[in-house]
DOLO-588685 format. One record per residue: residue in one letter; x, y, z of N, C-alpha, C in turn. Coordinates in pm, whole numbers, padded with zeros to 5 digits, always signed. Example, Ala and Ser with C-alpha at 12.3 -4.5 7.8 and 13.67 -1.06 7.14 Angstrom:
<recs>
A+01319-00569+00780+01230-00450+00780+01320-00330+00780 S+01285-00225+00708+01367-00106+00714+01290+00003+00787 
</recs>
This chain:
<recs>
M+09068+13239+11156+09094+13124+11242+08979+13024+11239 I+08858+13075+11222+08742+12985+11217+08752+12889+11098 V+08815+12935+10990+08834+12848+10873+08923+12731+10909 Y+09034+12757+10981+09123+12650+11023+09053+12552+11117 Q+08969+12604+11202+08896+12517+11295+08802+12423+11220 I+08730+12478+11123+08638+12396+11044+08717+12290+10966 L+08829+12334+10904+08909+12240+10826+08971+12132+10915 A+09015+12170+11034+09075+12073+11127+08976+11964+11164 V+08853+12005+11193+08748+11907+11228+08715+11820+11107 L+08701+11884+10992+08667+11810+10870+08774+11706+10837 V+08899+11746+10847+09010+11657+10810+09023+11542+10908 V+09014+11569+11036+09029+11461+11134+08911+11363+11126 F+08794+11413+11090+08679+11325+11075+08688+11241+10946 Y+08781+11275+10860+08811+11189+10745+08916+11084+10781 W+09027+11129+10842+09141+11040+10859+09123+10935+10969 V+09060+10971+11078+09047+10873+11186+08959+10754+11144 P+08839+10776+11090+08761+10661+11042+08833+10585+10930 M+08906+10658+10844+08976+10593+10734+09082+10497+10787 L+09151+10535+10893+09252+10446+10951+09189+10317+11000 F+09082+10325+11074+09017+10205+11127+08956+10121+11013 L+08906+10190+10912+08848+10120+10797+08953+10035+10726 H+09071+10091+10704+09175+10019+10632+09244+09916+10722 L+09251+09941+10850+09303+09839+10941+09214+09715+10939 A+09084+09735+10924+08990+09622+10919+08984+09560+10781 G+09000+09641+10675+08980+09591+10539+09100+09525+10476 L+09219+09579+10501+09337+09529+10431+09367+09382+10458 P+09345+09329+10579+09366+09184+10599+09280+09095+10510 K+09175+09151+10450+09089+09074+10362+09148+09061+10221 V+09261+09126+10197+09332+09112+10069+09437+09004+10087 P+09420+08887+10027+09510+08775+10054+09646+08790+09987 R+09745+08734+10051+09879+08722+09994+09891+08581+09939 L+09910+08567+09808+09914+08435+09747+10032+08354+09798 K+10007+08228+09830+10113+08139+09878+10178+08069+09760 K+10308+08048+09772+10379+07975+09669+10343+07827+09677 V+10300+07769+09565+10264+07628+09557+10373+07557+09478 L+10443+07465+09543+10556+07397+09481+10517+07267+09412 S+10416+07198+09464+10378+07068+09409+10281+07085+09294 P+10288+06997+09193+10193+07003+09082+10049+06990+09130 L+09958+07055+09061+09816+07048+09096+09754+06923+09035 A+09647+06876+09097+09577+06759+09042+09520+06790+08904 D+09480+06916+08883+09424+06958+08754+09494+07086+08711 E+09568+07081+08603+09635+07199+08550+09587+07221+08406 P+09471+07285+08392+09414+07306+08258+09498+07402+08175 L+09476+07399+08045+09552+07484+07954+09524+07632+07983 V+09631+07708+08000+09623+07852+08022+09688+07922+07904 S+09617+08018+07847+09671+08101+07739+09723+08231+07799 V+09853+08252+07791+09913+08376+07841+09932+08471+07724 I+09871+08588+07734+09876+08687+07626+09951+08809+07675 V+10061+08839+07610+10143+08954+07648+10163+09041+07525 A+10128+09168+07537+10139+09261+07425+10248+09363+07454 G+10320+09404+07350+10425+09502+07369+10442+09593+07250 K+10467+09719+07280+10500+09818+07176+10622+09897+07224 E+10729+09890+07147+10856+09951+07188+10901+09899+07325 E+10907+09768+07336+10946+09703+07463+11070+09614+07443 E+11160+09655+07356+11275+09570+07324+11365+09545+07445 A+11365+09637+07542+11453+09623+07658+11405+09519+07757 S+11275+09488+07757+11220+09403+07863+11149+09278+07815 I+11105+09274+07691+11015+09167+07648+11081+09029+07653 A+11208+09018+07618+11273+08886+07616+11276+08826+07755 K+11311+08907+07855+11318+08856+07992+11180+08814+08041 T+11079+08891+08005+10943+08854+08044+10904+08719+07984 L+10930+08701+07857+10895+08575+07791+10975+08458+07850 E+11101+08482+07883+11182+08376+07941+11129+08332+08078 T+11083+08429+08159+11027+08390+08289+10893+08318+08273 L+10820+08348+08167+10698+08273+08138+10730+08131+08092 L+10832+08119+08010+10872+07986+07964+10927+07900+08078 A+10970+07963+08184+11024+07890+08299+10917+07849+08399 Q+10790+07869+08365+10682+07838+08459+10675+07689+08491 Q+10661+07658+08619+10640+07521+08664+10489+07496+08666 Y+10437+07474+08548+10292+07454+08532+10273+07356+08417 G+10173+07271+08428+10157+07158+08336+10129+07192+08192 R+10035+07281+08165+09994+07309+08027+09980+07460+08008 L+10057+07510+07912+10068+07654+07896+10093+07687+07749 E+10024+07790+07699+10059+07844+07568+10084+07993+07584 I+10181+08042+07510+10220+08182+07517+10194+08248+07384 I+10123+08360+07388+10095+08437+07267+10151+08577+07288 A+10260+08608+07219+10324+08738+07229+10280+08824+07110 V+10230+08943+07140+10175+09029+07035+10264+09154+07021 N+10322+09169+06906+10403+09287+06874+10311+09392+06812 D+10285+09497+06886+10188+09598+06844+10255+09714+06773 R+10281+09697+06644+10331+09806+06558+10462+09867+06608 S+10544+09790+06672+10669+09843+06728+10763+09889+06618 E+10830+10001+06644+10929+10053+06550+11071+10022+06597 D+11084+09959+06714+11215+09915+06759+11227+09765+06737 A+11309+09698+06815+11336+09555+06792+11247+09464+06876 T+11133+09512+06923+11045+09429+07004+11007+09300+06932 G+10962+09312+06808+10922+09194+06731+11036+09095+06713 E+11157+09148+06686+11273+09060+06670+11306+08986+06799 R+11295+09056+06913+11321+08992+07042+11222+08879+07066 M+11096+08902+07034+10995+08798+07049+11029+08676+06964 E+11066+08702+06839+11098+08593+06747+11223+08518+06791 D+11321+08591+06848+11442+08527+06897+11411+08427+07007 V+11327+08469+07102+11291+08380+07213+11213+08260+07162 K+11123+08285+07068+11046+08174+07011+11136+08076+06939 R+11233+08127+06865+11321+08040+06790+11404+07952+06884 K+11454+08008+06991+11529+07930+07089+11441+07822+07152 W+11318+07860+07180+11226+07762+07240+11199+07648+07143 E+11178+07681+07016+11152+07577+06917+11272+07483+06903 E+11391+07537+06918+11511+07454+06907+11531+07366+07030 E+11487+07413+07147+11526+07346+07270+11409+07306+07360 H+11284+07320+07313+11171+07299+07403+11161+07158+07457 S+11230+07067+07399+11230+06932+07454+11348+06908+07547 G+11419+07017+07583+11538+07005+07666+11508+06980+07812 G+11606+07015+07895+11600+06977+08036+11495+07050+08116 E+11481+07006+08234+11377+07057+08324+11427+07180+08397 L+11341+07277+08413+11374+07397+08490+11349+07372+08637 V+11443+07416+08721+11424+07406+08864+11457+07540+08926 E+11404+07563+09045+11425+07691+09110+11561+07694+09177 A+11631+07805+09161+11758+07821+09229+11733+07883+09365 H+11789+07827+09469+11766+07877+09604+11878+07972+09647 V+11923+08051+09552+12021+08155+09582+11973+08282+09516 G+12021+08397+09568+11982+08524+09507+11837+08556+09532 T+11771+08612+09430+11634+08655+09445+11537+08542+09419 E+11410+08569+09449+11303+08472+09425+11286+08445+09276 F+11341+08532+09192+11312+08524+09050+11426+08464+08969 E+11528+08412+09037+11638+08349+08966+11607+08202+08943 T+11635+08156+08823+11618+08015+08793+11743+07961+08727 R+11760+07829+08731+11868+07768+08657+11813+07646+08585 Q+11886+07595+08495+11836+07486+08411+11941+07377+08401 S+11892+07254+08386+11986+07142+08379+12048+07125+08242 T+11999+07203+08142+12065+07206+08011+12107+07348+07981 K+12158+07372+07863+12227+07497+07835+12134+07617+07822 S+12007+07599+07787+11921+07712+07756+11834+07749+07874 S+11799+07880+07883+11709+07928+07987+11568+07944+07936 V+11539+07902+07814+11405+07920+07760+11336+07789+07731 S+11395+07677+07764+11331+07549+07737+11230+07517+07845 S+11115+07468+07808+11016+07423+07905+10921+07326+07839 G+10914+07207+07894+10821+07109+07841+10678+07143+07871 A+10654+07237+07967+10518+07273+08003+10451+07357+07894 V+10530+07431+07816+10475+07517+07711+10444+07432+07589 T+10317+07426+07557+10274+07343+07445+10271+07420+07313 R+10273+07552+07321+10261+07634+07200+10313+07774+07229 F+10383+07830+07134+10437+07965+07146+10414+08035+07013 E+10332+08138+07015+10301+08212+06892+10342+08358+06907 V+10391+08415+06799+10418+08559+06793+10327+08619+06687 V+10251+08719+06727+10158+08787+06636+10210+08928+06612 H+10222+08965+06487+10270+09099+06451+10153+09181+06396 I+10127+09293+06459+10020+09383+06416+10083+09501+06342 E+10035+09527+06222+10092+09633+06138+10009+09761+06141 T+09877+09748+06158+09789+09865+06154+09690+09860+06271 L+09641+09976+06309+09543+09986+06417+09408+10027+06361 P+09305+09944+06379+09172+09981+06328+09115+10101+06403 D+09023+10171+06341+08953+10281+06407+08875+10227+06527 G+08866+10311+06629+08785+10275+06746+08857+10188+06847 W+08987+10176+06836+09065+10093+06928+09185+10172+06980 L+09219+10154+07110+09351+10186+07159+09443+10069+07128 G+09570+10100+07105+09663+09998+07057+09675+09876+07147 K+09696+09898+07277+09715+09785+07367+09589+09699+07374 N+09474+09763+07382+09348+09689+07391+09328+09602+07268 H+09358+09659+07152+09344+09584+07027+09442+09467+07024 A+09566+09491+07070+09668+09386+07069+09628+09269+07159 L+09576+09301+07277+09533+09194+07368+09415+09116+07308 Y+09327+09188+07243+09213+09121+07179+09260+09030+07066 E+09355+09075+06987+09408+08992+06879+09477+08868+06936 G+09542+08883+07050+09602+08768+07115+09497+08668+07160 Y+09386+08720+07214+09276+08633+07255+09221+08553+07137 L+09215+08613+07020+09162+08543+06903+09248+08422+06866 Q+09374+08423+06909+09463+08310+06882+09463+08207+06996 A+09401+08242+07108+09412+08159+07229+09322+08036+07221 R+09370+07926+07280+09295+07802+07281+09252+07761+07423 G+09310+07822+07523+09283+07780+07660+09148+07825+07712 D+09098+07751+07811+08976+07792+07881+09006+07895+07989 Y+09136+07919+08013+09179+08022+08109+09275+08114+08035 I+09263+08244+08063+09344+08344+07994+09412+08432+08097 L+09540+08454+08076+09616+08549+08158+09663+08662+08068 F+09614+08783+08095+09665+08903+08028+09774+08962+08116 T+09889+08990+08055+09999+09046+08132+10074+09148+08048 D+10166+09219+08113+10241+09325+08046+10378+09275+08004 A+10444+09356+07923+10572+09316+07864+10691+09339+07955 D+10668+09388+08076+10780+09416+08168+10764+09345+08301 V+10689+09234+08304+10664+09160+08428+10765+09046+08439 R+10815+09024+08560+10902+08910+08587+10826+08812+08676 F+10814+08688+08629+10737+08586+08699+10830+08490+08772 S+10800+08462+08897+10864+08351+08966+10822+08222+08896 P+10905+08116+08898+10868+07991+08831+10736+07931+08879 F+10693+07965+09000+10571+07905+09054+10453+08003+09057 A+10465+08113+08983+10361+08216+08986+10228+08163+08932 L+10230+08100+08816+10105+08057+08754+10043+07940+08830 R+10125+07846+08875+10072+07734+08953+10007+07785+09082 S+10071+07879+09147+10018+07933+09273+09886+08006+09249 A+09880+08082+09140+09757+08154+09107+09645+08057+09073 M+09675+07953+08996+09572+07856+08960+09521+07781+09083 A+09610+07747+09177+09566+07680+09299+09468+07767+09376 F+09499+07896+09388+09410+07990+09456+09279+08004+09379 F+09289+08013+09247+09173+08027+09159+09078+07909+09175 Q+09133+07789+09172+09051+07668+09180+08990+07650+09320 E+09068+07682+09421+09019+07665+09558+08894+07747+09584 L+08891+07870+09532+08778+07960+09556+08676+07960+09443 K+08703+07879+09338+08612+07871+09223+08585+08011+09166 L+08692+08076+09126+08684+08215+09080+08653+08224+08931 D+08609+08343+08892+08598+08380+08751+08712+08472+08710 H+08767+08545+08809+08871+08644+08778+08959+08664+08900 L+09090+08665+08875+09188+08694+08979+09286+08798+08926 T+09302+08906+09000+09404+09004+08965+09501+09013+09081 V+09628+09030+09050+09732+09025+09153+09821+09148+09142 S+09844+09210+09257+09934+09325+09262+10077+09277+09278 P+10166+09314+09187+10305+09270+09195+10388+09361+09285 F+10510+09320+09308+10606+09407+09375+10661+09504+09271 L+10645+09634+09298+10692+09736+09206+10836+09774+09241 V+10927+09740+09151+11068+09767+09174+11098+09914+09146 A+11160+09981+09240+11200+10121+09223+11335+10137+09293 N+11438+10168+09217+11574+10167+09271+11621+10302+09321 R+11539+10405+09305+11579+10538+09350+11479+10589+09455 F+11529+10669+09549+11446+10714+09661+11321+10786+09614 W+11336+10886+09527+11220+10965+09488+11122+10885+09403 L+11174+10792+09326+11084+10706+09249+11006+10614+09344 R+11074+10556+09444+11004+10474+09542+10899+10555+09615 A+10935+10677+09653+10841+10762+09726+10717+10790+09642 F+10738+10818+09514+10624+10847+09429+10539+10724+09403 V+10605+10611+09371+10532+10487+09343+10449+10445+09463 Q+10509+10453+09582+10435+10412+09702+10318+10506+09729 F+10337+10635+09706+10225+10727+09727+10115+10704+09625 F+10153+10676+09500+10053+10651+09398+09968+10529+09435 L+10033+10420+09474+09960+10300+09515+09871+10328+09635 Y+09927+10398+09730+09855+10430+09853+09731+10514+09825 S+09747+10619+09743+09632+10705+09715+09528+10632+09630 L+09574+10542+09540+09479+10462+09463+09397+10371+09555 C+09464+10314+09654+09394+10224+09747+09300+10300+09840 L+09328+10428+09865+09233+10510+09941+09108+10538+09859 L+09127+10551+09727+09015+10579+09638+08936+10453+09605 K+09008+10345+09575+08945+10218+09539+08994+10112+09637 W+08916+10087+09740+08956+10000+09848+08984+09860+09794 P+09104+09808+09813+09144+09683+09747+09073+09559+09798 W+09007+09567+09912+08933+09450+09961+08791+09443+09907 K+08743+09550+09846+08605+09551+09798+08579+09447+09688 P+08673+09424+09594+08648+09318+09494+08629+09181+09557 N+08681+09161+09677+08674+09032+09743+08545+09012+09822 D+08459+09112+09818+08329+09106+09884+08225+09060+09781 D+08181+08937+09794+08087+08882+09696+07946+08940+09709 R+07923+09022+09811+07791+09082+09830+07773+09211+09751 Q+07883+09269+09704+07871+09394+09627+07918+09369+09485 H+07860+09443+09390+07888+09420+09249+07912+09551+09173 K+07967+09649+09242+07996+09777+09178+08146+09804+09167 Q+08219+09773+09273+08361+09808+09278+08447+09686+09247 G+08503+09684+09128+08593+09578+09088+08734+09632+09070 F+08826+09542+09040+08966+09584+09027+09033+09499+08920 G+09128+09557+08850+09207+09484+08754+09344+09548+08742 I+09449+09466+08735+09587+09516+08727+09651+09455+08603 G+09710+09540+08520+09762+09496+08392+09868+09389+08401 A+09942+09385+08509+10048+09285+08524+09993+09144+08537 F+09869+09131+08588+09816+08997+08611+09663+09003+08617 N+09601+08993+08500+09456+08979+08489+09427+08836+08442 F+09385+08750+08532+09370+08607+08508+09221+08572+08519 L+09163+08517+08413+09020+08494+08415+08983+08377+08323 T+08862+08328+08341+08815+08222+08253+08775+08281+08118 R+08786+08201+08016+08744+08245+07883+08596+08285+07885 S+08514+08207+07954+08370+08236+07957+08343+08372+08023 A+08418+08405+08128+08400+08535+08193+08440+08648+08099 Y+08553+08630+08032+08603+08733+07940+08505+08756+07825 E+08458+08650+07768+08362+08664+07659+08229+08716+07708 G+08193+08680+07831+08064+08723+07886+08055+08873+07910 V+08169+08938+07935+08166+09084+07956+08198+09160+07828 G+08208+09088+07716+08224+09156+07588+08366+09168+07538 T+08463+09099+07603+08605+09103+07568+08657+09247+07570 H+08772+09270+07511+08826+09406+07506+08749+09496+07410 R+08661+09437+07332+08574+09521+07249+08489+09614+07334 A+08452+09570+07452+08366+09650+07540+08441+09766+07603 I+08574+09762+07600+08655+09869+07659+08763+09914+07560 A+08725+09914+07434+08822+09934+07326+08898+10066+07335 M+08836+10173+07389+08899+10304+07394+08928+10349+07536 R+08945+10253+07627+08976+10288+07766+09127+10278+07790 P+09193+10390+07824+09335+10382+07860+09358+10299+07986 D+09258+10296+08075+09267+10217+08198+09198+10082+08176 D+09237+10014+08069+09168+09891+08029+09176+09783+08135 D+09290+09773+08206+09304+09668+08307+09205+09686+08421 L+09195+09809+08469+09099+09839+08575+08956+09819+08527 M+08927+09865+08407+08790+09854+08355+08749+09710+08329 L+08843+09625+08291+08811+09484+08274+08767+09425+08407 G+08838+09461+08515+08797+09415+08647+08661+09470+08688 M+08634+09595+08653+08503+09654+08683+08392+09580+08609 K+08414+09549+08483+08314+09477+08404+08284+09340+08464 I+08389+09272+08507+08372+09139+08568+08285+09150+08693 K+08317+09246+08778+08242+09261+08903+08097+09300+08877 Q+08077+09391+08784+07941+09436+08753+07857+09326+08689 A+07923+09227+08630+07852+09112+08574+07819+09007+08681 R+07848+09039+08806+07819+08953+08921+07897+08821+08916 L+08018+08830+08862+08107+08716+08860+08198+08720+08983 K+08259+08609+09013+08337+08599+09137+08480+08644+09112 Q+08519+08746+09185+08647+08812+09164+08726+08818+09294 R+08859+08811+09280+08946+08834+09395+09064+08919+09351 M+09105+09008+09442+09232+09078+09425+09327+09027+09530 G+09448+08991+09488+09549+08942+09580+09679+09019+09567 I+09771+08990+09657+09903+09052+09659+10007+08942+09652 S+10112+08965+09572+10213+08861+09560+10350+08918+09526 P+10414+08987+09621+10548+09040+09595+10650+08931+09567 E+10626+08810+09621+10721+08700+09601+10710+08636+09463 L+10596+08649+09399+10571+08579+09274+10579+08666+09150 L+10558+08797+09166+10558+08888+09051+10639+09013+09083 Q+10715+09058+08986+10788+09184+08996+10768+09266+08870 V+10760+09397+08888+10750+09489+08774+10833+09613+08805 E+10917+09653+08709+10976+09785+08718+10880+09879+08646 W+10791+09939+08722+10680+10014+08666+10731+10125+08575 Y+10814+10211+08631+10881+10315+08553+11025+10326+08601 P+11119+10351+08512+11259+10362+08554+11295+10492+08624 S+11211+10597+08608+11240+10726+08671+11110+10800+08696 V+11119+10905+08778+11002+10988+08804+10955+11056+08676 G+11049+11098+08592+11012+11160+08465+10934+11065+08376 D+10974+10939+08372+10900+10840+08294+10761+10818+08352 A+10752+10820+08485+10621+10806+08550+10530+10922+08513 M+10584+11042+08511+10505+11159+08473+10449+11143+08332 R+10536+11104+08240+10491+11089+08101+10396+10971+08086 G+10421+10864+08159+10337+10746+08147+10197+10765+08201 L+10184+10850+08304+10054+10870+08366+09971+10978+08297 E+10031+11047+08200+09957+11151+08130+09827+11098+08069 K+09832+10975+08021+09717+10920+07950+09609+10870+08045 N+09644+10842+08172+09553+10771+08261+09477+10857+08360 L+09541+10959+08415+09484+11025+08532+09355+11100+08499 F+09354+11176+08391+09232+11246+08351+09125+11145+08310 A+09168+11038+08243+09074+10933+08203+09008+10869+08324 G+09085+10855+08434+09030+10794+08555+08915+10871+08615 L+08905+10999+08580+08792+11082+08627+08693+11106+08513 N+08695+11018+08414+08600+11024+08302+08603+11158+08230 Y+08723+11219+08226+08744+11344+08153+08648+11454+08200 S+08619+11455+08329+08527+11553+08388+08606+11662+08460 L+08591+11787+08418+08659+11898+08485+08604+11919+08626 W+08479+11889+08645+08421+11900+08779+08489+11801+08874 M+08512+11680+08828+08580+11581+08910+08727+11619+08933 V+08788+11683+08835+08925+11732+08852+08931+11834+08964 L+08834+11926+08967+08829+12027+09073+08811+11962+09210 V+08720+11868+09220+08696+11800+09348+08822+11726+09393 A+08886+11655+09300+09006+11578+09334+09121+11670+09377 T+09135+11784+09311+09242+11878+09344+09221+11935+09484 V+09101+11980+09512+09071+12034+09645+09091+11926+09752 G+09049+11805+09721+09065+11696+09817+09211+11668+09848 Q+09297+11667+09745+09440+11643+09767+09501+11754+09854 V+09466+11877+09825+09523+11990+09899+09474+11990+10044 V+09344+11975+10064+09286+11988+10198+09319+11867+10286 F+09302+11747+10233+09314+11629+10318+09455+11571+10323 F+09535+11594+10220+09668+11534+10217+09780+11632+10248 F+09772+11754+10193+09883+11847+10208+09865+11944+10324 L+09746+12001+10339+09723+12102+10443+09760+12054+10583 P+09725+11931+10625+09757+11890+10763+09906+11901+10796 F+09994+11877+10699+10138+11888+10726+10179+12034+10748 L+10109+12127+10684+10139+12269+10703+10083+12322+10834 A+09969+12266+10874+09894+12325+10986+09911+12251+11118 L+09991+12146+11123+09996+12067+11247+10066+12140+11361 F+10138+12249+11330+10206+12325+11436+10125+12448+11479 L+10002+12458+11433+09916+12567+11478+09894+12557+11629 P+09886+12670+11698+09858+12664+11842+09712+12625+11868 G+09689+12568+11984+09552+12534+12022+09510+12397+11973 W+09383+12367+11989+09331+12234+11960+09329+12203+11810 E+09327+12310+11724+09329+12284+11580+09459+12213+11538 G+09571+12261+11596+09698+12197+11567+09701+12051+11608 W+09639+12021+11722+09634+11881+11769+09551+11794+11674 L+09442+11850+11625+09359+11774+11531+09434+11748+11401 F+09506+11848+11352+09586+11827+11231+09696+11725+11257 L+09754+11726+11376+09858+11628+11411+09800+11487+11409 V+09682+11469+11466+09616+11338+11464+09593+11293+11319 S+09552+11387+11234+09528+11355+11093+09656+11309+11025 V+09766+11378+11053+09894+11341+10993+09937+11202+11040 V+09920+11174+11168+09956+11043+11222+09873+10933+11155 C+09745+10956+11138+09659+10857+11071+09702+10837+10926 N+09732+10947+10858+09777+10943+10719+09903+10858+10707 I+10001+10886+10792+10128+10812+10789+10106+10666+10822 A+10019+10639+10918+09993+10500+10959+09935+10419+10844 I+09842+10476+10769+09783+10404+10655+09888+10385+10545 Y+09967+10488+10521+10075+10479+10422+10168+10362+10454 L+10212+10354+10580+10303+10247+10620+10234+10111+10616 L+10106+10109+10646+10029+09985+10640+10034+09926+10500 Y+10013+10010+10399+10016+09961+10260+10158+09932+10213 T+10255+10012+10257+10393+09987+10217+10440+09851+10268 R+10409+09819+10392+10451+09691+10449+10374+09575+10389 K+10250+09596+10352+10166+09489+10297+10204+09458+10152 M+10232+09561+10073+10243+09543+09928+10385+09549+09875 T+10482+09584+09960+10621+09591+09915+10711+09530+10021 S+10840+09528+09991+10939+09485+10089+11022+09604+10136 Y+10978+09726+10104+11050+09845+10145+11021+09878+10291 S+11110+09954+10351+11099+09986+10494+10991+10090+10522 G+10961+10173+10425+10865+10281+10448+10931+10412+10483 L+11065+10416+10477+11138+10540+10507+11094+10654+10416 E+11045+10619+10298+11003+10722+10200+10886+10807+10250 V+10827+10768+10361+10716+10844+10417+10758+10986+10452 V+10888+11008+10476+10934+11143+10510+10912+11240+10395 A+10898+11187+10273+10876+11272+10155+10728+11290+10125 L+10642+11243+10211+10498+11240+10182+10441+11375+10139 P+10468+11486+10211+10408+11614+10165+10452+11651+10023 L+10577+11625+09990+10627+11661+09857+10573+11568+09750 T+10555+11440+09781+10498+11350+09682+10352+11383+09655 V+10284+11437+09755+10146+11485+09733+10147+11594+09625 L+10238+11690+09639+10246+11799+09542+10290+11748+09405 L+10382+11652+09404+10427+11595+09277+10312+11524+09206 F+10238+11445+09280+10124+11376+09221+10020+11477+09169 L+09995+11581+09247+09898+11682+09206+09944+11752+09079 F+10073+11779+09069+10128+11841+08947+10107+11750+08826 I+10138+11622+08841+10121+11527+08730+09975+11516+08691 F+09889+11514+08790+09744+11503+08767+09693+11624+08687 L+09730+11744+08731+09685+11864+08661+09751+11876+08524 R+09875+11831+08515+09944+11832+08386+09875+11737+08288 S+09833+11622+08335+09760+11528+08252+09632+11591+08197 T+09560+11660+08284+09436+11725+08242+09463+11834+08139 Y+09564+11917+08169+09596+12029+08079+09640+11979+07942 L+09730+11882+07938+09781+11833+07811+09671+11766+07729 T+09585+11691+07795+09475+11625+07723+09382+11728+07659 L+09352+11833+07735+09263+11937+07683+09332+12019+07573 R+09459+12053+07593+09531+12134+07494+09548+12059+07362 R+09579+11930+07372+09602+11851+07252+09471+11800+07190 G+09365+11805+07270+09239+11749+07222+09236+11598+07226 G+09323+11539+07310+09330+11394+07321+09459+11352+07388 I+09496+11225+07372+09618+11174+07436+09708+11106+07333 Y+09837+11112+07360+09935+11033+07285+09971+10912+07370 W+09966+10795+07310+10002+10674+07382+10082+10586+07287 R+10208+10565+07325+10297+10482+07245+10302+10528+07099 G+10308+10662+07081+10325+10716+06947+10197+10732+06867 T+10083+10694+06923+09955+10706+06852+09868+10809+06922 F+09801+10894+06845+09713+10997+06901+09569+10948+06900 Y+09500+10968+07014+09359+10933+07027+09283+11059+07069 S+09184+11098+06991+09114+11223+07017+09024+11212+07140 L+09005+11326+07206+08921+11332+07324+08777+11295+07289 K+08736+11328+07169+08600+11293+07125+08582+11141+07123 E+08682+11070+07070+08675+10924+07067+08676+10867+07209 L+08762+10923+07293+08776+10872+07429+08649+10894+07510 K+08589+11011+07495+08465+11040+07569+08350+10953+07521 K+08351+10921+07393+08246+10835+07341+08243+10701+07413 E+08362+10654+07453+08371+10525+07524+08302+10533+07659 Q+08302+10655+07721+08242+10667+07854+08091+10645+07852 T+08030+10669+07736+07884+10659+07726+07836+10521+07684 R+07931+10431+07651+07893+10299+07603+07847+10211+07718 
</recs>
């Protein structure tokens, strides 16, 4: 019983301060406002989107980029060794744009979702704002590079803008996403802006898992810390929207500096912050949407490459993280019905846990938060995926990502750079 008493005190002394900490910190993460009117200065922005085996989503992503209500824009789509029709989809969209780019003006439709647009002419890909559209096809991967990192770097080599937006092949942009981001960027004189999108999940268990993943990530990496200009250790970057100046990107060494990082988006944000540049993390469910994974099974496979990497491939850190998940996240749900004051302390811990979960769900999504009822099980699911990621990486001696194998020796070498 003394063990339960010690654990009850330890757990409640974690959760109660954590609740007040996040209640105070989360309001410091801004929600980007939609800007409808043209800006006084709309400098050229190079949007770089890389895709490998993304034939199902890439065309829609490019079409929403072409529909941007922004003055000067170039789009560089990089086909990274795809064996499906990704490259053909990119070329199809480019060809339509070349045929119709002088066509009618895009306007926002005020029906349906925030992401629906209509056009005054026949095509949905025409935009006078896009000054250039390039498709880059990569056939081989050089040694010392992860595929996505190399593809984004190759896109940068083609870019002409003083501002660069790195994004993913499955993002849906509202027509005013880029203008709104640039207005925020200019107002605060930023070097880097990363934005958390609304993660679309159409099934209960997928929503439950996605929300828990975001929530646990925010407990580990407090999302308001990048917005504190007094600290230069904790930065943030999100692959859906990494927007920065060319000078900032080149100043931190481009993707060459993180060539073998599976978590390249996060590490780019870390590099920016550590270089003492001005960074902000924002939230914009109205301006950006991503279907992160279509199913829990896809999420499991997709996270295999990232979770062990996030702990720098350290078994000691894996042990600490596993114990932490069990003791602080799962145990309180099992022990809250214990008799005596220990049970009450575990109950307080559970209430604080749920309160923070709902705080992030309401802030970062449009979901009700009903998925919180699955919280104990999503803890176990996440722990299973985490341990599976570690086991598979060690058993294989590396990771498979988009059909390419990267050895653990190569990946660990990146940690020492």
